[in-house]
C-alpha positions as CSV (number, residue, x, y, z in Angstrom):
1,M,41.7,116.5,171.1
2,T,38.7,114.4,172.1
3,A,37.8,112.7,175.3
4,T,38.9,109.4,173.7
5,T,42.3,110.7,172.8
6,P,44.8,108.6,174.7
7,P,47.4,110.5,176.8
8,R,51.1,110.6,175.7
9,P,53.1,110.3,178.9
10,P,55.0,111.7,180.5
11,L,52.4,114.4,181.1
12,P,52.8,118.0,182.3
13,P,53.6,119.6,184.6
14,F,57.1,118.4,184.0
15,T,59.8,117.6,186.5
16,R,63.5,117.5,185.5
17,E,63.2,113.7,185.1
18,T,59.9,113.8,183.0
19,A,61.2,116.6,180.8
20,A,64.3,114.6,180.1
21,Q,62.1,111.5,179.3
22,K,59.9,113.6,177.0
23,V,62.9,114.9,175.1
24,R,64.4,111.4,174.7
25,L,61.1,110.1,173.4
26,A,61.0,112.9,170.8
27,E,64.6,112.3,169.8
28,D,63.9,108.6,169.4
29,A,60.8,109.3,167.2
30,W,62.6,111.8,165.0
31,N,65.5,109.4,164.5
32,T,63.0,106.9,162.9
33,R,62.5,109.5,160.1
34,D,58.9,108.3,159.9
35,P,56.8,111.5,159.3
36,Q,53.5,109.9,160.1
37,R,54.7,108.5,163.4
38,V,56.4,111.8,164.4
39,A,53.3,113.9,163.5
40,L,51.2,111.9,165.9
41,A,53.0,113.4,168.9
42,Y,51.5,116.8,168.0
43,T,48.0,118.2,168.6
44,V,45.8,118.2,165.5
45,D,46.0,122.0,165.5
46,T,49.7,122.2,166.4
47,V,51.5,125.5,165.5
48,W,55.1,125.4,164.4
49,R,57.9,127.7,163.4
50,N,60.8,125.9,161.8
51,R,63.4,128.1,160.2
52,A,61.2,130.1,157.7
53,E,58.3,127.6,157.6
54,F,55.2,127.8,159.6
55,P,53.2,124.6,159.4
56,V,49.9,124.5,161.2
57,G,48.2,121.1,162.0
58,R,49.4,117.5,161.8
59,A,48.9,117.3,158.0
60,Q,51.2,120.2,157.3
61,V,53.7,118.9,159.9
62,Q,53.7,115.5,158.2
63,A,54.2,117.1,154.8
64,F,57.1,119.2,156.2
65,L,58.8,116.2,157.6
66,E,58.4,114.3,154.4
67,R,60.2,117.1,152.5
68,K,62.8,117.4,155.3
69,W,63.9,113.8,155.3
70,A,63.8,113.5,151.5
71,R,66.6,116.1,151.4
72,E,68.4,115.5,154.7
73,L,69.9,112.1,154.1
74,D,71.6,109.9,156.8
75,Y,70.0,112.0,159.4
76,R,71.0,111.4,163.1
77,L,69.8,113.6,165.9
78,I,70.6,114.3,169.6
79,K,68.4,116.4,171.8
80,E,69.0,117.6,175.3
81,A,66.5,119.2,177.8
82,W,67.7,122.7,178.6
83,A,64.9,124.0,180.9
84,H,61.3,123.2,181.8
85,D,58.4,124.9,183.5
86,G,54.9,123.5,183.8
87,H,53.7,122.6,180.3
88,R,56.8,123.9,178.6
89,I,60.3,122.4,177.8
90,A,63.2,124.2,176.2
91,V,65.5,121.9,174.2
92,R,68.8,122.2,172.4
93,F,69.8,119.8,169.7
94,A,72.3,118.9,167.0
95,Y,71.8,116.7,164.0
96,E,74.1,115.5,161.2
97,W,73.0,114.9,157.7
98,R,74.2,114.9,154.1
99,D,72.7,116.3,150.9
100,D,72.3,114.3,147.7
101,A,75.7,115.6,146.5
102,G,77.4,114.0,149.5
103,N,78.1,117.3,151.4
104,W,77.8,116.8,155.2
105,F,76.3,119.3,157.7
106,R,75.8,119.6,161.4
107,S,72.7,121.6,162.3
108,Y,72.5,123.2,165.7
109,G,69.4,124.6,167.2
110,N,67.0,125.4,170.1
111,E,63.4,124.5,170.4
112,N,60.6,125.8,172.7
113,W,57.8,123.3,173.2
114,E,54.4,123.7,174.8
115,F,52.2,120.7,175.6
116,D,48.5,120.2,176.3
117,D,47.3,118.4,179.3
118,L,47.4,115.0,177.5
119,G,51.1,115.4,176.7
120,Y,50.7,116.3,173.0
121,M,52.9,119.1,171.7
122,H,50.7,122.1,170.8
123,R,53.5,124.6,169.9
124,R,57.0,124.1,168.6
125,F,59.3,127.0,167.8
126,A,62.7,126.0,166.4
127,S,65.7,128.1,165.5
128,I,68.4,126.3,163.5
129,N,71.8,127.0,162.0
130,D,73.7,124.7,159.6
131,K,77.4,124.2,159.6
132,P,79.1,122.4,156.7
133,I,81.4,119.7,158.1
134,T,83.6,117.0,156.5
135,E,82.7,113.4,156.8
136,Q,85.8,113.0,159.1
137,E,84.3,115.7,161.5
138,R,81.1,113.6,162.0
139,K,80.4,112.6,165.6
140,F,77.1,110.7,165.2
141,H,78.1,107.2,163.9
142,W,75.4,104.9,165.3
143,P,73.4,102.8,162.8
144,Q,70.3,104.6,161.4
145,G,67.6,104.8,164.0
146,R,67.5,105.2,167.8
147,R,70.7,106.5,169.4
148,P,72.2,103.8,171.6
149,D,72.0,104.4,175.3
150,D,75.8,104.3,175.7
151,H,76.4,106.9,172.9
152,P,77.4,110.3,174.3
153,G,74.9,113.1,174.4
154,L,75.5,116.7,173.4
155,S,77.2,117.8,176.6
156,E,79.6,114.8,176.6
157,L,80.5,115.5,173.0
158,G,81.3,119.1,173.7
159,L,78.5,120.3,171.5
């Protein structure tokens, strides 16, 4: 990053409150399903592990997200801060989506995040498992976009 790069608050070192804020901001961004917007939260040289893919840099992250949301339709995500320390946050999440054949899934996972001093994510390591569900088993029913503040989180949903 350059000296003119604006900070992305909240900034590390994280407290319980600022870690939760950072996680909710990430959830909100991912629920837009806008690859360009989401990629801007990462350092230009970000390093990822997402399942069996290892994107490096914003351009590869953006391309990854474009592919992801082209195949994961009606995507809705909930994230929850699990732990934090200094420049790192551990997150658990679940998201629901369907494929182009109409099959529904709930994907569960954990992420480890590491931020630079300006609040951009430099490292993201994700482990994810997919569970086929029926449409009747879905729990995430808000309109596409940001999860409403009154919608239950993962813990409240028993996930």
